[in-house]
VEXSE-932746 format. One line per field, with one value per residue: residue in one letter; x, y, z of N, C-alpha, C in turn. Coordinates in Angstrom, 2 decimals. Layout:
BEGIN
type = [a | ...]
n_u = [X | ...]
n_v = [Y | ...]
n_w = [Z | ...]
ca_u = [X | ...]
ca_v = [Y | ...]
ca_w = [Z | ...]
c_u = [X | ...]
c_v = [Y | ...]
c_w = [Z | ...]
//
This chain:
BEGIN
type = [m | k | k | w | i | r | s | g | l | v | w | g | g | i | l | y | v | i | t | m | i | v | f | p | l | i | d | h | e | n | f | d | f | e | k | l | l | l | g | l | p | l | w | a | l | v | g | v | v | i | g | y | l | f | e | k | k | k | k | h | t | q | k | k | r | k | p | a | q | g]
n_u = [0.67 | 0.92 | 2.33 | 0.79 | -1.87 | -2.64 | -1.10 | -3.64 | -5.63 | -5.41 | -5.70 | -8.78 | -9.93 | -9.02 | -10.56 | -13.17 | -13.70 | -13.62 | -16.27 | -17.58 | -17.97 | -16.94 | -18.17 | -20.80 | -21.34 | -20.44 | -22.16 | -24.18 | -26.50 | -27.92 | -26.56 | -26.97 | -27.01 | -26.98 | -26.30 | -23.41 | -22.42 | -22.57 | -20.71 | -18.48 | -17.31 | -17.64 | -15.89 | -13.49 | -13.21 | -12.98 | -10.74 | -8.39 | -8.69 | -7.24 | -5.00 | -4.01 | -3.79 | -2.44 | 0.43 | 0.26 | 0.99 | 3.63 | 5.42 | 5.03 | 6.62 | 8.89 | 9.35 | 9.64 | 11.76 | 13.98 | 17.28 | 18.33 | 19.50 | 22.11]
n_v = [-1.69 | 1.88 | 5.00 | 7.56 | 6.88 | 5.27 | 7.05 | 8.84 | 7.31 | 7.12 | 9.53 | 9.69 | 7.92 | 8.81 | 11.41 | 10.02 | 9.05 | 11.72 | 12.99 | 11.01 | 9.83 | 11.17 | 13.71 | 13.72 | 12.01 | 14.16 | 16.25 | 14.89 | 13.09 | 10.14 | 6.93 | 6.38 | 3.06 | 2.98 | 5.52 | 5.94 | 3.51 | 4.52 | 6.23 | 5.23 | 4.71 | 7.33 | 8.86 | 7.08 | 7.40 | 10.40 | 10.76 | 9.87 | 11.85 | 13.88 | 12.76 | 11.89 | 14.73 | 15.78 | 14.80 | 15.16 | 18.29 | 18.14 | 17.14 | 19.30 | 21.45 | 19.93 | 20.46 | 22.50 | 23.46 | 22.50 | 22.63 | 24.75 | 22.92 | 23.40]
n_w = [0.06 | -0.97 | 0.60 | 0.52 | 1.32 | 3.07 | 5.15 | 4.55 | 5.25 | 7.93 | 8.51 | 7.67 | 9.70 | 12.23 | 12.11 | 11.26 | 14.16 | 15.58 | 14.73 | 14.25 | 16.91 | 19.19 | 19.05 | 19.46 | 21.75 | 23.45 | 22.88 | 24.11 | 22.57 | 21.05 | 19.85 | 16.46 | 14.78 | 11.79 | 10.36 | 11.96 | 9.94 | 7.74 | 7.35 | 7.27 | 4.75 | 3.77 | 5.74 | 5.09 | 2.40 | 2.22 | 3.63 | 2.28 | -0.51 | 1.53 | 2.08 | -0.24 | -1.67 | 0.91 | -0.39 | -3.27 | -2.63 | -1.07 | -3.20 | -5.12 | -3.49 | -2.86 | -5.34 | -5.94 | -4.09 | -5.24 | -6.91 | -9.52 | -12.49 | -14.40]
ca_u = [-0.32 | 1.08 | 2.53 | -0.22 | -3.02 | -2.30 | -1.60 | -4.84 | -6.91 | -4.99 | -6.53 | -10.34 | -10.28 | -8.80 | -11.70 | -13.98 | -13.63 | -13.79 | -16.99 | -18.83 | -18.13 | -16.72 | -19.07 | -22.44 | -21.30 | -19.71 | -23.56 | -25.26 | -27.02 | -28.37 | -25.48 | -27.46 | -25.61 | -26.80 | -25.26 | -22.43 | -22.50 | -22.17 | -19.87 | -17.03 | -16.99 | -17.69 | -14.61 | -11.95 | -12.48 | -11.78 | -8.94 | -7.35 | -8.66 | -6.15 | -3.38 | -3.19 | -3.27 | -1.18 | 1.15 | 0.53 | 1.61 | 4.87 | 6.14 | 5.24 | 7.05 | 9.88 | 10.17 | 9.99 | 12.80 | 15.63 | 18.14 | 18.35 | 20.95 | 23.06]
ca_v = [0.04 | 3.29 | 5.30 | 8.87 | 5.89 | 4.59 | 8.20 | 9.24 | 6.76 | 7.49 | 10.87 | 9.67 | 7.67 | 10.17 | 12.29 | 9.18 | 8.48 | 12.69 | 13.37 | 10.13 | 8.78 | 12.41 | 14.79 | 13.26 | 11.69 | 15.55 | 16.76 | 13.95 | 12.19 | 8.53 | 6.64 | 4.87 | 2.31 | 2.98 | 6.38 | 4.95 | 2.21 | 4.89 | 7.41 | 4.39 | 4.85 | 8.33 | 9.47 | 6.29 | 8.61 | 11.92 | 10.96 | 8.75 | 12.26 | 14.36 | 12.39 | 12.74 | 16.56 | 16.19 | 13.56 | 15.94 | 19.28 | 17.68 | 16.32 | 20.77 | 22.02 | 19.36 | 20.35 | 24.08 | 23.78 | 21.26 | 24.15 | 24.53 | 22.78 | 23.76]
ca_w = [0.15 | -1.26 | 2.02 | 1.01 | 0.87 | 4.10 | 6.21 | 4.64 | 5.77 | 9.19 | 8.82 | 7.83 | 10.72 | 13.18 | 11.79 | 11.81 | 15.08 | 16.28 | 14.23 | 14.07 | 17.73 | 19.80 | 19.34 | 19.26 | 22.99 | 24.09 | 22.80 | 24.28 | 21.81 | 21.03 | 18.41 | 15.40 | 13.73 | 10.31 | 10.46 | 11.82 | 9.41 | 6.59 | 7.58 | 7.38 | 3.73 | 3.78 | 5.96 | 4.37 | 0.91 | 2.76 | 4.15 | 1.25 | -0.53 | 2.23 | 2.01 | -1.59 | -2.06 | 1.24 | -1.53 | -4.24 | -2.56 | -1.04 | -4.37 | -5.51 | -2.40 | -3.25 | -6.77 | -5.84 | -3.74 | -5.63 | -7.25 | -10.83 | -12.73 | -15.54]
c_u = [0.85 | 1.26 | 1.24 | -1.70 | -2.88 | -2.57 | -2.88 | -5.95 | -6.92 | -6.21 | -8.16 | -10.31 | -9.79 | -10.61 | -13.22 | -14.70 | -14.22 | -15.31 | -18.30 | -19.46 | -17.97 | -17.45 | -20.24 | -22.00 | -20.85 | -21.52 | -24.88 | -26.20 | -26.39 | -26.80 | -26.79 | -26.32 | -25.57 | -26.25 | -23.76 | -21.69 | -22.15 | -21.40 | -18.34 | -16.83 | -16.29 | -16.10 | -13.17 | -12.27 | -11.86 | -10.82 | -8.62 | -7.42 | -7.48 | -5.08 | -2.49 | -2.96 | -2.00 | 0.61 | 1.46 | 1.24 | 3.37 | 6.32 | 6.06 | 6.19 | 8.62 | 10.40 | 10.71 | 11.80 | 14.05 | 16.03 | 18.26 | 19.45 | 21.32 | 24.14]
c_v = [1.28 | 4.14 | 6.66 | 8.11 | 5.99 | 5.77 | 8.88 | 8.22 | 6.61 | 8.32 | 10.51 | 8.60 | 8.27 | 10.89 | 11.48 | 9.33 | 10.16 | 12.73 | 12.52 | 9.74 | 10.61 | 13.37 | 14.18 | 12.36 | 13.11 | 16.29 | 15.16 | 13.34 | 10.83 | 8.46 | 5.83 | 4.49 | 2.56 | 4.37 | 6.27 | 4.01 | 3.37 | 6.43 | 6.50 | 4.53 | 6.23 | 9.20 | 8.17 | 7.46 | 9.65 | 11.45 | 9.98 | 10.63 | 13.56 | 13.44 | 12.50 | 13.83 | 16.51 | 15.68 | 14.63 | 17.55 | 19.03 | 17.26 | 18.35 | 20.98 | 21.38 | 19.97 | 21.46 | 24.15 | 23.16 | 22.50 | 23.79 | 24.44 | 22.99 | 24.67]
c_w = [-0.06 | 0.78 | 2.03 | 1.44 | 2.54 | 5.23 | 5.79 | 5.14 | 7.31 | 9.46 | 8.88 | 9.30 | 12.12 | 13.30 | 11.60 | 13.09 | 15.75 | 16.25 | 14.50 | 16.43 | 19.28 | 20.48 | 19.57 | 21.48 | 23.55 | 24.64 | 23.13 | 23.64 | 21.41 | 19.71 | 17.23 | 14.11 | 12.29 | 10.00 | 10.91 | 10.90 | 7.64 | 6.43 | 7.85 | 5.56 | 3.07 | 4.14 | 4.91 | 3.03 | 1.14 | 3.18 | 3.07 | 0.14 | 0.38 | 1.67 | 0.27 | -2.09 | -0.85 | 0.09 | -2.62 | -3.54 | -1.88 | -2.02 | -4.77 | -5.13 | -2.91 | -4.65 | -6.69 | -5.11 | -4.30 | -6.86 | -8.73 | -11.71 | -14.17 | -15.39]
//
């Protein structure tokens, strides 16, 4: 598995736990099993997008910092 995908899934997992579990606990809301299941693919996708964008920014920054040869 590529590193950016793995890091993106970690980000997605963190965001899933925060938005689907922590915030409802703070607001004293009831857990909806259907909502928890629907959140898994959503946050996995969001995490992969975040990982891709971080990787793209890292490559752009490295390319920008590379001195011109000539």
